[in-house]
C-alpha positions in Angstrom: 0.0 0.0 0.0 2.9 2.4 0.8 4.4 1.7 -2.6 1.0 2.3 -4.4 0.5 5.5 -2.4 3.9 6.8 -3.4 3.0 6.1 -7.1 -0.2 7.9 -6.7 1.5 11.0 -5.3 3.9 11.0 -8.3 0.8 11.3 -10.6 -0.1 14.6 -8.8 -3.8 13.9 -8.5 -6.4 16.4 -7.2 -6.9 14.1 -4.2 -6.4 10.6 -2.8 -8.8 8.3 -1.1 -7.2 5.5 0.8 -8.1 2.7 3.3 -6.4 3.8 6.5 -5.2 0.2 7.2 -2.3 1.0 9.6 0.1 3.7 10.7 2.8 2.7 8.3 0.8 4.8 5.8 1.1 7.9 7.9 4.4 9.3 6.4 3.0 8.9 2.8 -0.3 10.6 3.7 1.6 13.5 5.3 3.8 13.7 2.2 0.8 14.0 -0.1 -0.9 16.6 2.0 2.3 18.7 2.3 2.5 18.5 -1.5 -1.0 20.0 -1.8 -2.9 16.7 -2.4 -5.7 16.3 0.1 -6.2 12.8 1.5 -9.4 11.2 2.8 -9.2 7.9 4.7 -12.0 5.4 4.4 -13.0 2.4 6.4 -9.9 2.6 8.6 -8.5 5.8 9.9 -5.1 7.2 10.7 -6.1 10.2 12.9 -2.6 11.2 13.8 -1.8 11.9 10.1 -2.6 15.1 8.2 -5.5 13.5 6.3 -8.3 16.0 5.8 -11.2 13.7 6.7 -12.2 10.2 7.6 -15.3 8.6 6.2 -16.3 5.2 7.6 -17.6 3.1 10.4 -17.3 4.3 14.0 -15.6 1.1 15.0 -16.1 1.4 18.7 -19.8 2.0 18.2 -20.0 -1.0 15.9 -18.3 -3.2 18.5 -20.6 -1.8 21.2 -23.7 -2.7 19.2 -22.3 -6.2 18.6 -21.7 -6.7 22.3 -25.1 -5.4 23.1 -26.9 -7.7 20.6 -24.8 -10.7 21.8 -25.8 -10.0 25.4 -29.4 -9.7 24.4 -29.3 -13.0 22.6 -27.8 -14.7 25.7 -30.3 -13.0 28.0 -27.4 -11.4 29.8 -25.6 -14.6 31.0 -23.1 -17.2 29.8 -19.5 -17.6 28.7 -18.4 -16.0 25.5 -15.3 -15.8 23.3 -14.5 -12.9 21.0 -12.7 -13.2 17.6 -10.8 -10.2 16.3 -7.6 -9.0 14.7 -5.5 -7.6 17.5 -2.8 -6.1 15.3 -5.3 -3.9 13.4 -6.4 -0.7 15.1 -9.9 -0.7 13.7 -10.5 -4.2 15.1 -9.1 -3.1 18.5 -11.7 -0.3 18.6 -14.4 -2.8 17.8 -13.0 -5.2 20.5 -13.0 -2.3 23.0 -16.7 -1.6 22.1 -17.6 -5.2 22.5 -15.9 -5.5 26.0 -17.5 -2.3 27.2 -21.0 -3.5 26.2 -20.5 -6.9 27.8 -19.3 -5.3 31.0 -22.8 -4.0 31.5 -23.9 -7.6 32.0 -22.3 -9.2 35.1 -23.7 -12.6 34.1 -21.5 -12.7 31.0 -17.9 -13.9 31.2 -15.4 -13.3 28.4 -13.3 -16.5 28.6 -11.1 -16.0 25.6 -10.1 -13.7 22.8 -8.9 -15.3 19.5 -6.9 -13.9 16.6 -8.4 -14.6 13.2 -5.4 -13.2 11.3 -8.1 -12.6 8.6 -7.5 -16.2 7.6 -10.5 -18.6 7.4 -8.4 -21.8 7.8 -6.5 -20.4 10.8 -9.7 -19.1 12.4 -11.5 -22.4 12.1 -8.6 -24.0 14.1 -8.8 -21.2 16.7 -12.6 -21.7 17.1 -12.3 -25.5 17.4 -9.7 -25.0 20.1 -11.9 -22.5 22.0 -14.9 -24.9 21.8 -12.8 -27.8 23.1 -11.4 -25.7 25.9 -14.8 -24.3 26.8 -17.5 -27.0 26.4 -20.0 -24.7 28.2 -19.4 -21.8 25.8 -22.6 -19.9 25.1 -21.6 -17.3 22.5 -19.0 -16.0 20.1 -18.7 -12.4 19.1 -16.7 -11.4 16.0 -15.2 -8.2 14.8 -14.8 -9.4 11.2 -16.7 -11.7 8.7 -13.9 -14.3 8.8 -14.6 -14.9 12.4 -18.4 -15.3 11.8 -18.0 -17.7 8.9 -15.4 -19.9 10.6 -17.4 -19.9 13.8 -20.5 -21.1 11.9 -18.6 -23.9 10.3 -17.0 -25.0 13.7 -20.3 -24.8 15.6 -22.1 -26.8 12.8 -19.5 -29.5 12.7 -19.5 -29.8 16.5 -23.2 -30.2 16.6 -23.6 -27.0 18.7 -26.0 -25.1 16.5 -28.4 -23.2 18.8 -26.3 -23.9 21.8 -23.5 -21.5 20.8 -24.9 -18.2 19.6 -22.8 -16.4 17.0 -22.7 -12.6 16.4 -20.7 -11.7 13.2 -19.6 -8.5 11.5 -20.0 -7.4 7.9 -22.2 -8.7 5.0 -20.2 -11.6 3.8 -22.5 -13.8 1.7 -21.6 -17.0 3.7 -22.5 -15.2 6.9 -25.8 -14.0 5.6 -26.7 -17.5 4.3 -25.8 -18.9 7.7 -28.1 -16.4 9.3 -30.9 -17.5 7.1 -30.2 -21.1 8.1 -30.3 -20.2 11.8 -26.6 -21.1 12.4 -25.5 -17.4 12.9 -27.8 -15.3 15.0 -27.0 -11.9 13.4 -24.3 -9.6 12.1 -23.3 -6.0 12.3 -23.3 -4.6 8.7 -21.4 -1.5 7.6 -22.6 0.9 5.0 -19.5 0.4 3.0 -20.8 1.8 -0.3 -21.3 5.2 1.4 -17.6 5.5 2.3 -16.0 6.1 -1.2 -19.1 8.0 -2.3 -18.8 10.7 0.4 -15.0 10.7 0.4 -15.1 11.6 -3.3 -17.8 14.2 -2.7 -15.6 15.8 0.0 -12.6 16.0 -2.4 -14.8 17.5 -5.1 -16.3 20.1 -2.8 -12.8 21.1 -1.5 -11.8 21.8 -5.1 -15.0 23.4 -6.4 -17.2 24.7 -3.6 -16.6 28.2 -2.3 -17.8 27.9 1.3 -16.8 31.1 3.0 -16.1 30.1 6.6 -13.7 33.1 7.0 -12.8 36.1 4.8 -9.7 34.0 3.7 -10.0 30.3 4.4 -6.5 29.5 3.1 -4.8 32.2 5.3 -6.9 31.1 8.3 -5.9 27.4 7.6 -9.6 26.4 7.6 -10.4 23.1 5.8 -13.5 22.8 3.8 -13.9 19.2 4.8 -15.6 17.6 7.8 -13.1 15.9 10.1 -15.0 12.7 10.7 -18.1 11.1 9.1 -19.4 8.0 10.8 -21.4 6.2 8.1 -23.0 3.9 10.8 -23.9 0.3 11.0 -27.1 -1.9 11.0 -27.9 -5.0 12.9 -29.0 -7.8 10.5 -30.8 -11.0 11.6 -33.0 -13.6 9.9 -35.7 -11.0 9.2 -33.6 -8.8 7.0 -30.6 -11.0 5.9 -32.1 -11.7 2.5 -32.2 -8.0 1.7 -28.4 -7.8 1.9 -27.4 -10.7 -0.3 -26.2 -9.5 -3.6 -27.1 -11.6 -6.7 
């Protein structure tokens, strides 16, 4: 991504939209902005960079909703595991949201946190190990779709459908189909299509709209971009899953 970003800067575009995956992009983002190329991050943010705006999911809020829905599904009691990607900042934000939501329910105990590494095969092994170690597990919360899909496979193979509730993240087709079959309880869906749409609109407005915030916006160092846009999430269960499956 850093190499691709450097190549984009060399083309001197009017703006750059990028997935703020991790802080290794920060120097490249700052280099672009200092060269007069505004950068908008989407999906993942790098708030310490000089990016002009972020458009994407409020990841803490997404995780909090996931934890809240998982707790509701379990009627506020039981042992749960959480699957995440601990080396990715946006997933850490979701994990923090999950944990804060679950703390509101004293009857729920988080017994283990597993690393999906965004790898389905690895995640399946992780979930199988968690199920073997915790035969009385009641629920699994996931901060990505990989965790949801792998958990569904593991729970199905172990004959634990209905006993172990699964709360996934994102609109992966496999997850949505597992919701329709009753294997996964629900998922937290991002409004992903809104992210590049509004990011592009921000860059266009910065170049073409004359919003007079001050008598001289440039001299006052006033940006014509919103700092942060949370595109929000939706909880999807068996009543709405079919509406999110793309043909």
